[in-house]
KOLMI-657622 format. One record per residue: x, y, z of N, C-alpha, C, O in turn; residue in one letter. Coordinates in steps of 0.2 Angstrom, whole numbers, plus 5000, padded with zeros to 4 digits. Layout:
<vozas>
XYZXYZXYZXYZA/...
</vozas>
This chain:
<vozas>
512751874966512351834971511451844967511151894966M/511151794965510451794961510151744959510451694959G/509551734957509151654955508951664949508551704946T/509151604945508851584936508151554938507951504942N/507851594935507151544933506951524929507251544924F/506551474926506451464919505851394919505851344922S/505651414916504851354912504551354906504551404902V/504451284905504451254899503651264898503251264902F/503551294890503051314888502851314879502851364876S/502751274875502851274868502251324865502251354859E/501751324870501451364868501251444869500951494867V/501651444875501851524880501951584872502251564867A/501751624873501851694869502051754874502051814871E/502151744879502451784885502451744890502251694888R/502851754897502951724902503351764907503951754908V/502851814912502951854916503251804924502951744924E/503551814927503851804932503551844938503651904938L/503151814942502751874947503151884954502851854959C/503551904956503851924964503351944970502951984970L/503451894976502951944982503351964985503951934984F/503352024989503652034996503152015002502651975002D/503352045006503052015013502352025014501851995015D/502352085012501452125012501152085007500652115006A/501352055003501052024998500752074990500252064987G/501352114990501352134987501652114977502252084976E/501352134973501652084969502152144963501952204961E/502652094961503052144956503152104949503552054949T/502852124944503052054936503652074932503952124930R/503752024931504452034927504451984920504351924922V/504552004915504551974908505251914909505751934911D/505051844908505751804907505751824900505351814895L/506351844900506651874893506751824889506351834885P/507151754888507551714885507351674882507051644887E/507151634877506751584873507351514872507751534868V/507451454873507651424869507351354871507351334877D/507051324865506851264865506151264869505851224873G/505851324867505351324874505151304881504751274884F/505951344883506051364888506351424890506851444888V/505751464894505751554894506251544902506151504907W/506751584902507051584905507351654908507351694904H/507651674914508251734915508351744923508051734928G/508951764921509151774928509251844931509451894928Y/508851834939508751884941509151914948508951884954L/509751964947510151964953509751984959509252004958P/510251974966509951994971509151974974508752004978G/509151894970508351854973508751804977509151764974I/508551794984509051754988508551694988508051694985M/508651654993508051594997507551635002507751675007P/507051605000506451645006505851684999505251694999G/506351684994505851724989505351684986505451644982Q/504551714989504051714984503951734979504151784977R/503551664974503451704968503251654964503251594966Y/502851674957502451634952502451644946503051654943G/501851654942502251614936501451664932500851654935L/501351704927501051694925501251664914501751674912R/500751644912500851624906500251664901499651654902V/500551714894500151754891499951684883500351654881H/499551684881499451614875498751614874498351654877G/498651574870497851564866497351524873497651474877P/496851544874496351514877495851484873495351514871Y/496051414871495651374866495451334867495751294865Q/494851304873494951234876494651184868494851124868P/494451204864494151144857494851124855494851074852D/495551154854496151144851496651124859497251114859H/496251134865496751094870497151144873497551134878G/497051214870497451254875497051304880496451324879H/497351314886497151344892497551404894497451414900R/497851454891498151494895497851544897497351554894C/497951574902497651634903497951674910497851654916N/498251724908498551764913498351794919498751814923P/497551804919497351804925497551744933497451734939G/497851714929497851664934498851644935499251634931K/498851664941499551644945499451564946499051534949L/500051544943500451474942501051454948501451484950L/500851394950501451364951501851334948501651294944L/502551354948503151324945503151264944503251234950D/503051214937503051144940503851114942503951054943P/504351154944505051124947505151154953505751154955Y/504551194955504751254964504851184968504551134969A/505351214971505851164976505251164983505351124988K/504851204984504551244991503851264989503751294984A/503451254992502851294992502551334998502351315003I/502551404996502151425003501351445004500951475000E/501151415009500251435008499951375006500251315006G/499451385005498851325003498451364998498451424997S/497951324994497451344989496851364995496551325000V/496751414993496051454995495651464992495651514988R/494951414991494451404986494051464985493651474989W/494151494978493851554976493751554968494151544964N/493251564966492851574960493651574953493851534949E/493951644957494451684953495051604949495251604943S/495151564953495551494953495351484946495751474942L/494851474944494451424937494551504931494551564931F/494551454926494651494919493751514917493551544912S/493551484920492751494917492151524923492051514929Y/491951554920491351594927490751534928490351514923Q/490751524934490351484937489751484933489551444929F/489251564933488651554931488551554924487951554923A/489051564918489151514913489851504911490351534909D/489751464911490351384910490651414903491251414903P/490451444897490651444891490951524891490951544885G/491151564896491251614896491851614900491751594906R/492551654897493251664900493351704907493251764906L/493451664914493451714917494451734917494951694917N/494351804919495051824919495151854927495551894928T/494851834932494951884938495551844940495751784940D/496051904944496751884947496551834953496051844957D/496851774951496751724957497351734962497351684966S/497851784962498551804967498451774972498751724974A/497851794975497651824980497651744987497851744992H/497351684981497251644982497351564983497151514986Y/498051594980498551554977499151524982499051564987M/499551474983500151474987500651484982500551464976P/501151514985501651524981502151484981502151434984K/502851494976503351454974503851484980503651534984N/504451454981504951494987505551464982505551404980V/506051504981506651514983506951504988506951534992V/507251414987507551364994508251384992508551394986V/508551395000509351355000509451284998509151235000N/509951274994510251194992510451164996510351104997P/510951215000511251175006511151125012510851135017F/511351085011511151045019511651015021511950975017F/511951015028512450975031512150895031511650885034E/512450855027512350785026512850725030512850665029W/513250765033513750735035514050645034514250655029G/514050595036514250545034513550505033513450445034N/513050545030512350485027512750465019513150485015D/512350385022512450355016512050325015511750315020R/511750295010511050255008511050185009511350135006P/510750185015510850105018510750035013510849985016P/510550045007510550005001510349915002510649874999R/509849905006509649835010509449825005509249865001I/509649745003509349714997508849694999508749695005P/508349684993507549654993507449624997507049635002Y/507949544998507649485002507749515009507249495013H/508249575011508249585021507849635022508049675026E/507149655016506849715018506249695021505849635020T/506149735025505349735029505049815028505249855032V/504449835022504149885022503649905027503249855028I/503449965031503249995034502850065030503250115029Y/502350055028501850105024501650135031501550105036E/501750205030501550245035501450325032501650355027A/500950355036500850415033501250475040501350465046H/501350525036501850565041501650615046501950635051V/500850635043500450665049500250625053500350635059R/499850555050499550545055499850485059499450455063G/500350465059500950425061501050445070501050415075L/501350505069501450555075500850595078501050625083T/500150615076499750685079499750635087499850675092M/499650575089499350555095499950515097499850455099R/500650525098501250465101501150545105501050605104H/501250505112501350525119502050565120502150615123P/502550525116503350545117503550605111504150615111Q/503250635108503450655102503150755104502550775105V/503650795103503350845107502650885103502550875097P/502250925106501550905101501750975096501250985092E/502351015095502351075090502851015084503151035079E/502950945086503250905081502750875078502750885071Q/502350845081501950805079501550815072501150865071R/501550765068501150755062501850785057501650835053G/502450775057502650805053503250765052503350705053T/503950805048504450765046504950745054505350695055Y/504750795058505350805064505050735070505250695074A/504350755067504150705073504150625071504250585076G/504050625063504350545062505150535064505350475067L/505550595063506350565064506450555073506950545076A/505850575075506150595082506150495088505850445087H/506750525092506950445094506550395096506650335096P/506150415098505450375101504950325096504750275097A/504950365090504650335083505150285083505050225083V/505750315081506350275075506450215080506650165077V/506350205086506550175089506050105088506150055088E/505250145089504850085089504850045082504749995083H/505050055076505450035070505850015071505849965068L/506350015075506949975073506549885078506849825077Q/506149905081506149865089505549795084505449735086S/505249815078504849785075505249755068504949715064I/505849785068506349765063506249795056506449765051G/505949835056505649895050506449895044506949905049V/506649895039507049935037506849985031507250005027T/506350005030506150035026505450065028504950035031A/505350135027504650175028504450195021504850215016V/503750185019503450195014502950245014502350235014E/503250325012502750365015502250375010502350365004L/501650395011501350395009501450475005501950505008M/501050505001501150554996501350625000500950645005P/502050665000502350705002502650744998503050785000V/502450744990502450794987501850824987501350794989H/501750924986501550974990500650934986500750904980Q/500250934988499850934987499250964989499251004994F/498550954984497851014988497350974986497050964981V/497150974992496350964993495850984988495851034985P/495350944986494950954982494351004983493950974987E/494151044982493751074980493151044986492951074991H/492750974983491950984985492350944991491850904993F/492950924994492950895000493050955005492850955011L/493450995004493351075010492851095007492951155007V/492151085003491451125004491151075009490651095012A/491451015012490950965016491450955023491450915027R/491951025022492350995028492750975030493050975036G/492950945025493550875024494050915020494050975018L/494650845019495150865016495550825014495650785018T/496050815009496150745006496750745011497250785010N/496650685017497050675020497850645017498350665018Y/497550585014498050535010498650575007499150565010W/498350625001498750684997498850634990499350654986G/498450594988498550574981498250634977497750624974Y/498550684977498050724972498650814971498550874972N/499250774969499850824968499850874963499650864957T/500150934965500350994962500951024961500951074957I/501451004964502251014965502350954965502050924970A/503050914961503250854962503950844962504250784961Y/504150924966505050914968504850954974505350984976L/504150984977504151024983503850964989503450924988A/504150964993503850935001503350975005503451035006P/502650935006502050955007502350995014502650965019H/502151065013502351115019502051105024502351125029N/501351075024500851035030501351005034501150995040A/501850975033502150925037502850945039503250905041Y/502851015038503551055042503151065047502551065047S/503751065054503751095060503751175061503451215064S/504351165056504851245052504651305053504951355055A/504051285049503751365046503751325038504051275037G/503451375033503151365027503851395022503851375016Q/504251435024504551485018505251435017505751455019R/505051365012505851335013505951295018506351245017G/505751305022506151265031505951205029506251165033E/505451165024505251115025505451055024505351005027Q/506051095017506551065013507051035018507150975018V/507351075021507951065028507551005033507650945035Q/507151035034506650965039506650895036507050855038E/506250885032506450805027506850775026506950715026F/507550845024508150795025508550785030508950755030K/508450815034508550785042508350745044508550715049A/507550715042507150675043507550595041507650535044M/507550615033508050575032508550555035508550495038V/509150595034509650575038509550525045509750475046R/509050575050508850515056508850455054509250415057A/508450445049508050365048508750325043508950265045L/509150345038509750315037510150305044510450245044H/510250345048510750325052510450275059510850245064E/509850265059509450205061509650155057509450095059A/509950155051509550095047509050105042509250065037G/508550125042507950125039507850175034507850235034I/507750125026507750165021507050215019506550215022E/507150255013506450295014506150295008506550305003V/505350265005505350255001504550305000504150325004I/504650324994504150384994503450354987503550334982L/502850364991502150354986502450404981502850454983D/502350404975502350454971501750454965501550394962V/501450524965500750504960501150544954501350604955V/501350504948501550534943500950524937501150534931Y/500350504939499850494935499450544932499250554927N/499350574938498850654938499050704942499450704946H/498550734941498850794947498150834948497650824944T/498250894953497750914957497250954952496650954954A/497350974945497051024943496450984939496151004934E/496150924941495750874938495350884932495650884927G/494650894931494650884921494250944922494150984927D/494150954914493951024911493751054915493951104915H/493251054920493051094926493151104932492851124937M/494051074932494551104940495051154937495351144931G/495151194940495651244940495951244939496251194937P/496351314939496951324934497451354940497351414942T/497851324941498451324943499151304944499551324948V/499151254938499851244936499851234929499751264924G/500051164929500251144923499651164915499751174909F/499051164920498451184913498551234909498351244903R/498751284913498751354912499551384909499651444907G/500051334910500551324908500651304899500651344894I/500551254899500251214893499951144893500251084893D/499351144894499051104894498951054890498551014892N/499251034883499351004879499850974881499750914879V/500450974884501050954883500950914889501150854890A/500650944895500650914902500150844902500350784903Y/499450854899498950814898498750784893498750804887Y/498450714895498050684891497450694888496950704892R/497350694881496850744880496450694874496750644871L/495750714874495450654870495450684863495350744861R/495550614859495750664852495150674849495150704843D/494550654851493850664847493750764848493550804844E/493950764854493750814858494250854864494350824869D/494550904862495350904866494950954872495250984877R/494550964872494151024878494050964884493950964890R/494250894881494050844887494850804889495250784885Y/494850794897495450754897495250654898494850634902Y/495650624895495950564897495750544902495850594905L/495550494907495750484914495550424914495050394914D/496250394914496650334918496550324926496450264928Y/496550384929496550384935495950364939495950324944T/495350384938494850404942494850474945494450484950G/495150524943495350574945495250644941495450694944C/495050634936494850684931495450684927495250654922G/496050684926496550694922497150644920497250614925N/497450634917498050574917498850614913498750614907S/499250624915499850644914500050634907500150574906L/500150654903500550644896501050624897501550664897N/501250544898502050524897502050514890502450484887V/501650534886502050524879502250594879502850574877R/502250654880502650694880503350704882503450694888S/503950724877504350704880504650774887505050754891P/504350834887504350864891504150844897504450844903H/503550814897503150794903503650724907503850714912A/503850684901504350624905504850654908505050624913L/505150694905505950744907505650784914506050784918Q/504850814917504850824922504850764928505150764933L/504350694925504450664930505450644932505750664936I/505650604928506350584926506650664933507050644938M/506550714932507050754933506850764942507250764946D/506150754942505850754950506250694952506750704955S/506150634951506450564954507050574955507350544959L/507450614950508250614953508450654957508850654961R/508050704957508050754963508050734968508550724972Y/507250704970507350644976507750604979507750604985W/508250564974508750524975509250574977509450574983V/509550614973510250654974510150694978510650704982Q/509450764980509550794984509250774989509550784995D/508750754989508450724997508550654997508050634996M/509050624997509350544999508850504999508950455004H/508450494995507750454997508050374993508450364988V/507650334997508050264993507350224988507350164987D/506950264986506650204981505750234981505450264986G/505450234976504750264975504250194975504350134973F/503550224978503050174975502850194971502850254972R/502450194964502050204960501650174958501550124954F/501250264963500350254962500150254955500350294950D/499550204954499450194947499850184943499750234939L/500250134942500850154939500650114930500950124924A/500150084932500050044924499750124921499850124914A/499550184924499150234919500050254916500150274910A/500650244921501250284916501350244911501450274906L/501250164910501250144905501050154900501350134895A/500450184899499950194894500250244888500250304889R/500450224882500650244876500150264872500150314869E/499750214871499150244866498550234871498250274875L/498350154871497650154876497950094880497950094886H/498050044878498449984880499050014886499350064884D/499249984891499849954896500349924891500349874888V/500749954892501449934887501949934891502249984893D/502149874893502749874899503449874895503949864897R/503349904888504049924885504049994881504350014876L/503450034887503350104884503950144885504550124885S/503850194885504350244883504750284893505250304895A/504250264896504450274904504750224907505050224913F/504650174905505050114908505750124904506250124907F/505650124895506550144894506750184898507350194899D/506450224900506850294904507250264909507850274911L/506750224911506850234920507550154918507950154922I/507550114913507950064913508550094912509050054914Q/508750134909509350174908509650214911510250224910Q/509250234915509450304919509950264926509850224930D/510650304926511250264930510950314937511350314942P/510450344938510150374945509650324949509750284954V/509150334943508250304946508350204944508150154948I/508650214939508850104940509150084947509050024950S/509450124949509750084956509550094962509750054966Q/509050134963508550134969507950064969507850024964V/507450074975506950034973506550064972506350124973K/506150024967505650034961504949994963504749934962L/504650024965503849984969503149984963503050044964I/502849964960502249974957501649954960501649904964A/501250014959500449974961500249974953500350024948E/500049924953500249894946499449874942499349824938P/498949934944498349924942498050014939498250054944W/497850034935497350084934496350084933495950034932D/496350114934495350124933495350094925494850054924V/495850114920495750104912495550034912495450004917G/495550024905495249944901496149924902496649964903P/495949844903496549824904497149824909497649794908G/496849874914497349914919497549884924498049904927G/497249794925497549764932498149704928498149654925Y/498649754931499449724927499749674931500249654928Q/499649654938499849614943500649574938500349544933V/501149564939501449524935501749514930502149474928G/501449604928501849614921502249674919502349694914N/502549694924503149754926503949714924504049654925F/504249774922504849734918505249724925504949744931P/505949694924506349654928506649704935506849684941P/506649754931506949794939506349804945506449834950L/505849774944505349814946505049784951505249724951W/504649794956504549744961503749774960503649834957T/503149734964502549774962502249744971502449714975E/501749784970501249774976500449724972500049734968W/500849674978500749604977499849604977499549584983N/499249624972498549614974498149564977497749554981G/498549504971498249434972498449414979498049414984K/499349404979499449404988499049424993498949384999Y/498749484992498149505000497549444997497449405001R/497149444992496649424989496549354993496049334996D/497249334992497149244992497249224999497049175000S/497649275003497749265010497149285015497049255020V/496749335012496149355015495549285014495149255017R/495849275009495149195005495249145012494849135017D/495749115010496149075014495849075022495649025025F/495949125026495949145031495249145035495049135040W/494949155029494249175030493749125028493249135026R/494149075027493748975028493548965018493148925017G/493849005013493748985008494348925005494948945003D/493948855006494448825005494648814996495248804993G/494148824993494548844985495248874983495548874978R/495248904989495948954987496548914989497048934986T/496548864993497248834995497748844989498148894989L/497548804985498348814977498548864978499048874980P/498148914976498248994977498749024983499149064983E/498548984990498749014995499248994995499649034997F/499548934993499948904991500648944989501148964992A/500448944982500849014978501049064980501549084979S/500549104983500749164985501149154994501549204996R/501049104999501649075001502249065001502649065006L/502249054992503249034991503149094987503649084983T/503049134985503149194980502749204974503049244970G/502549194974502049184966502449184960502449224955S/502649124961503349094955502649134949502749174945S/502049104949501949094942501449154941500949144938D/501649214944501549294941502249314939502249344934L/502949284942503549304942504049264938504349294934Y/504049214939504549174937504449174928504949184924A/504149164927504049164918504449224913504649234908T/504449264919504849354915505449334917505849364914S/505649284923506549314922506449334930506949324933G/505949364934506049384939505949334944505549284943R/506249354950506349334959505649344964505249384963R/505649294970505149324974505149394975504649434975P/505849414977505849474979505249544977505049594980V/505149514968504649544964503849554965503449584962A/503649514973503249514975503249544982503449504987S/503049614983502849654989502149644992501549664990I/502349594996501749565000501249595005501449635010N/500749585006500249635009499549615013499049625009F/499349605018498649585018498249655018497749655015V/498649725021498349775024498649815023499249805025T/498449885018498749935017498550005015498449995009C/498350075016498250135018497450115017496950125022H/497350085008497050085004496350035005496250005000D/495850025011495649965013495649965022495750005026G/495449895023495149895030495849895034496349875031F/495949915039496749885044496549825048496049815050T/497049785049497149725052496449705057496049655056L/496449755060495849715066495349735064494849705065T/495349805059494849795057494549735048494249745043D/494949705049494849665043494649575046494549535043L/494549575055494449495057493849565060493749535065V/493449615060493149625065492649675061492449715064S/492449665054491949695050491749655044492249635040Y/491349645043491049605037490749655031490649635026N/490649715032490549785028490849835032490849835038R/491249885027491349945025490749995030490149985029K/491150055035490750085038490950165036491150195041H/490850185029491150265030490650315031490750375029N/490150295034489650355037490150435036489950475032E/490650445039490950495040491250535034491250595035A/491350505029491550525022491050565020491150585014N/490550575023489950595018489850585013489950625010G/489650545009489650505004489050455003488750444997E/488750425010488050385010488450315011488050265011G/489050305011489450265012489550215006489650155007N/489350244999489450224995490150224991490250184986R/490550264995491250264992491650184996491550145001D/492150184993492550134996492450084992491950094988G/492850014993492849954990492249914995492249925001T/491749864990491349824996491649744994491349694996D/492249744990492649684990493349674995493949664994D/492949685002493449665006493849605007494449605007N/493349535008493449495010493949485016494549465016R/493249505021493449525027493049485031492849455026S/492849455036492549425041492649445049493149445053W/492049455049491849495059492049435064491949455070N/492149365063492149325068491549315069491649285075C/490949315068490149305073489849375073489249375071G/490149445074489749495076490149565071490749565069A/489649605069489749685067490349715074490249705080E/490649745072491249795075491449775082491649715082G/491549815088491949785094491149725098490549715098P/491649705101491149665107491649645111492249665112V/491049595116491449585124491649505122492149485123E/491149465120490949395120491949385119492249405114D/492149345125492949325123492949265118493549245116P/492549225116492449185112492649215105493149205102A/492149265103492349295097492949355098493349365093I/493049395102493849405104494249365102494549365096V/494149315106494849265104495149265097495649275095G/494449235095494749215086494949275081495349275076L/494549325085494949395082495649415083495949445079R/495949395088496449395089497049355086497649365085R/496549285085497249225082497049245075497449215071R/496749265073496749265064497049345063497149355057Q/497149385068497549425067498349385066498749395061R/498449365071499049315072499249265065499849235064R/498649265062498749205058499149245050499549225046N/498649305050498949375046499549385047499649415041F/499949385049500449425051500949375051501449405050L/501049315053501249235052501149235043501749235041T/501049235042500949225035501449265032501949235029T/501249335032501649405029502249365030502649355025L/502449355036503449355038503649295037504249285038F/503249235035503749185034503349185023503749145019V/502949215019502949205014503449225012503649265016S/503949215006504349235002504049304997503549324995Q/504649334997504549374992504549465000504749455006G/504449504999504549565003503849595007503449615004V/503949585014503149605019503049685019503549725021P/502749695017502549785019501849775026501349745024M/501849805031501649795037501349865036501749915036L/500449865036500449935037500249965044499849935048L/500550045047500650075051500050055055499550045052A/500250045062500050015067499649965068499449945073G/499649925061499349855063499849815067499949755067D/500149865070500649805076500549795079500649735081E/500249845083499649865089499049875089498749895094F/498749845083497749845081497549905081496949925082G/497949945078497550015074496749995072496649945069R/496350045073495750025069495550065067495650115071T/494950085061494550135059494050125059493650135054Q/493650095065493150095065492650075059492050085057N/493150025056492650015050492650035042492549995037G/492950095043493050125038493650105034494250095036N/493450095028493950075022493950105014494050075009N/493850165016494050245013494150285017493750325015N/494550295022494950355025495350415024495650455027A/495150405016495650475011495350555014495650615012Y/494850555018494850625019494650635025494450685026C/494850575031494650585040495350595040495750555038Q/495650685043496150695046495950705054495750755056D/495950665057495850645063495850595067496250545065N/495450575072495650505075495450435071495650375073D/495050465066494850395062495450385060495650325061I/495950425057496250385052497450385057498050355056S/497150435062497750435064498150375071497750355075W/498550365071498750315074498750295081499150325084T/498250255086498150295092498750235096498750175095D/499250275099499850255102499750235109500250205111W/499150245112498750225119498550135118498350085122S/498650125112498450045111499050015113499049955115L/499550035113500049985115500049945123500249895126L/499549995126499449965133499049905134499149875139R/498649895129498149855129498449785124498349725124Q/498949815120498949755113499649755114499949755109E/500049755120500549725121500849655119501349635119R/500249615118500749545116500549535108500849485106D/500249565105500249575097500849615097501249575094L/501249675098501849695097502249645098502449625092L/502349615103502849565105502749525100503349515097D/502249495099502149445092502549475087503049435086F/502549515084502649565078503349545079503549495076V/503749585083504249585084504649515085505149515082R/504449465089504649385086504549365081504949315079R/503949385078504049365069504549385065504949355062L/504649455066505149495062505849475064506249465059S/505949455070506749445071506549335068506949325063D/506149305069506149245066506549275059507149265058L/506149305055506349305047506849335046506949335040R/507149375050507849415051508249375052508849385050R/508149295055508749265056508649205054508649165059R/508449185050508349135045507949125038507349125037H/508849135033508649155027508249115022508149125016P/507849045027507548995022506949065019506849075013V/506649105027506149115023505949185018505449215017F/506649195017506749245012507349235006507849275005R/507149175003507449164997507549214992507149254991R/508049194988508249254982507949214976507849234971R/507949144979507649114971506949074974506949054980R/506449064969506149014968506148944975506448934979F/505748924973505948824976505848824970505548874967F/506048764968505748724962505548644962505348604957H/505648614969505348574973505348494970505048454972G/505848504965506048444963506648414969506848434975R/506748354965507348314972508148354968508148374962E/508548364970508948384968509648374972509648394978K/510048344971510548314973510548294980510948304984D/510048244980509848174985509248234988508748194990G/509048294988508548324993508148364989508248364983T/507448394993507048444990506848504995506648505001R/507048554990506748614995506248634996506248694998D/505648604996505148624999504648544997504848524992I/504048505002503848455001503048495006503048505012V/502548485001501748495001501448435006501248385003W/501448425011501148375016500248385016500048435018L/499848325016499448315020499248335028499748355030T/498848325032499048335039499048265042499148255048P/498948225038499048125038499848105039500148065041S/500148175035500648185035501248145027501848145026G/500648135024500948095016500948155010500448195011A/501248165006501348205000500848214999500448164998E/500648284997499848294993500048284986500648294983M/499548244985499348234979498848264972498348294973T/499048264967498448314964497548324966497248374967D/497448264967496748254970496748304978496248334980G/497248304982497248334988497148424986496748464988D/497548424982497648504980496948494977497148444973W/496348504975495948514970495248484973494748494969H/495248454978494548444981494048504981493448504983T/494248544980493848614983493448634989492948684991G/493848574993493648595003494148595007494048605013Y/494948595003495348585007495648665009495748705005A/495548645016495848705021496348705024496548755027K/496948645025497348615029498048605025497948585019S/498548615026498948555025499848595029500048645033L/500148525027501048535031501248575025500848565020A/501848615024502248635022503048605026503048625032V/503548575023504148595026504548605020504648585015F/504948675025505548705019506248695023506348715029V/506648665019507248615020507848685019508148695014N/507948705024508548765025509448725022509848765020G/509548645022509748635017509948625011510448605009D/509348665008509248635000509148724999508748734995A/509348795001509248844998509848854991510448884993I/509748844987510048874978510148924981510448894985S/510248984983510649044978511349054987511249044992E/512049074983512449104986512149144990511649184989P/512849144996512849215000513449274996513849274992G/513249325000513549384996514349364997514649414999P/514649314996515149304994515449254991516049254990R/514949214989514749164985514849094990514949044987G/514749104996514749045001514049015000513649044998E/514048925003513248905000512948925009513148905014R/512248975006511848955013511448925017510848925017I/511848885022511348845027511048885032511348945033R/510448855035510048875037509648825041509648775039D/509148825047508848775048508048745044507848775039D/507948695046507348665042506848675045506948665051S/506048705040505548705047504848655044504648645039F/504648655049503748615045503248685050503348705055L/502848705043502148755046501648695044501648665039L/501248695051500748695052500048725051499748755055L/499848705045499148765042498548755044498348715040V/498248765047497248725050496848795047496748835051N/496548805041496148845041495348825043494948865044G/495348755043494548715046494348775052494648825053H/493648755054493348785059493448735065493248745070H/493648685064493748625069494548635071494948675067E/494748595077495248575079495648515074495348465074N/496148515070496548485067497048425069497548455071L/497048375070497548315070498148315067498048275062T/498848345068499148335061499848285062500148305067F/500048235058500348185061501148205056501248205050A/501648235061502148255059502548195055502548135057L/502948205047503048185044503648145049503748145055P/503948085043504348025045505148035046505348085044G/505548005048506148025049506648045044507248045045P/506348045038506648055032506748115032507248145029E/506148155036506248245035506548255041506648315043Y/506748205046507048245052506948185057506648145056G/507548205064507248145069506848175075506848135080P/506648255074506448255078506148355075506248375069G/505648385081505548445080505248485087504748475090W/505748535085505448585092504848655090504948695086R/504248655094503948725092504348775093504848795097P/504048795087504448905088503748945087503748995089V/503348925085502548985084501948945085501848905081L/501448965088500848935089500348995089500149025094D/500048995082499749075083499049055087498549085086T/498949015091498548985094498649025102498149035105A/499149035104499449045110499749115110499749145116D/500049135106500449195105501149205104501549245102E/501349145107502149125112502349125103501949115098R/503249145104503649135098504149105102504349135107V/504449055100505049015104505349015099505149005094R/506049015101506648985097507148985100507649025100D/507048915104507748925110507748845109507248805109D/508548845108508748765104508848715112508848655111P/508748735115508848695122508048685127507848665133Y/507548705121506848695125506948615125507148585121A/506548595131506248525133505748475129505648415129D/505348525125504548505123504748475116504348475111D/505348445114505448415107504848355106504648325110A/504648355097504248305095504748255093505348275093L/504548205091504948175085504348145081503748145082T/504948105075504548095070504048045069504147985069A/503348065067502948055067502348065073501748065074G/502648085076502148115081501648145081501548185076A/500848135085500448185083500348245087500348255093K/500148315082499948365085499548405084499348425078V/499148415090498448465086498448525085498948545088T/498148565083498048625078497548665079497248665075V/497548695083496848745085496548765080496948805077T/495848755078495448785074495648855071495748905074D/495848845064496148935062496548975066496349025069R/497248915067497948945067498248895064498048835062S/498948935066499548885060500048895066500048935070M/500448835064501048825071501748815064501748795058Q/502148835069502948825066503348775069503548795075I/503548745067504048695071504548695066504448695060L/505348695071506248685069506348625071506348615077R/506648585063506948525062507648545069507948595071R/507748475072508248455078508548405076508148365073I/509348385077509448345073509648355067509748305063G/
</vozas>
């Protein structure tokens, strides 16, 4: 019995494997074999739980891009588990603080976390991937720690952990609101930045990865010597048993080593040129398409191999169901421009494992031309930032957005249809971790990030929010009522839009960050989900549950193909109407002040077949949307659309009904009052 160790480095002249015992004493062994620039060696008797690190001997020539320094203990890029955390000290840096031009050879081992040999075996039982089709998917974006830190039913020792997320009380809540996939913010091992730790803060979100195959050890309730791997797998198994997929938010665009003034803790000391994009004119410096100091070198075959090996490991060994790629446009940069046919996408397309799971792009980065919504290849779905912006604009009263609002409601065909993609290419969201929560979106006009210690300069100013008349918490019943209505408007729009809805954790019961729209460094009550809100927000939670159920039961709200709008076989799949009941003209769309419309969606005109080739038939619905600040009277369309209608939902009164025996039916042509800034859904009868 033993363990094989290996590491790639084209620039290395010698690689030492460093073994650490329980007392922290270090034993060094040279890796004796080199094949294809992979240094490797087999050590008998090395068992799971063994802690280790690497030291790479080679050139330290920053002008040429080389930064080897055997004084620095390094993390293994392929480590399956990490024990401990970085403890910031000058020895972690390859230069002297007093004289940055001088090499710092101080030993960093005492301040470094250690790699851990893990036991790869796990009893998966009958675990199978749920493989839920995109059009049936409801995504819940959550933070492993923040979701359960304040959950009263989760045992204290499990709060903030993988085990806590898998607790029956949490799983039952997710099931109750129709969640089919949890999208977890980064769980790869990450490092809090030095400047945050110096301010008494931390990198709470986790977008600062240092090990792409290791689950973050601080999210384990079982300890740190490899147990986090078993606990993560148990979480996935429990969620799969509940019919819930696990999607990981992954950060392959940069690492935690930062810019040229950052620490040497892994990739930089192993082979800086291979792993990072360097400036051609001066290789001391890094190309930064991420705003985090460096960019992973996706032009390098070994960096690409690491990404692909990592993805396959999480699918095959950890059983995850998909990935959301942070700043995915950065991965597409071959030279400087974003290229949808880059090597990275070619590799994904042909890979028999990765091409079969859910692939979600954050379709932008901070480099030139980095906003690429709608431009990713056919296998991919995208966070649709244009959906977020136009829906926010419409409900805060910007009438100029009506045509775009209509496009977002129907799946964003303007973005996806021309490239042969379908409505499910659009991951629709109104809120996400980055920005206001839903409650804050309707309660604040401005960000309030003072707690971040950056003078409220951090975070976006482009919130497209509206506080409904006053900033922050209020007791005025008119403002409180309007805010509650606006939340229901956003949620209703989200769940009846074509595409894939994504709900931010806690929005279903009114979570607030008190106006902080950039809580990346707040590992405290600002970011943690406050489950005590369930008592006062029961109506909102019930509203979300019923909305989710409405979407689940009616395929007309989750079509796999775009509406065509044209008459086909004597019928039309969608018709846009004015409040008077007449079909909208070009002039109606482009008045510049239109803030209302009715939408007929025809359940008898769903074009795609069912799973066995059968025709899909559904009820037909009428959406009455009033974005005005005054009540409006809508005339229901004539009998050619149906003999009558029954109310299903009204965001002005919080009720969601779908009772075919209700006695409050409305006849064709009837007049319906729609409250200011509200939305109604009616179902056709007969």
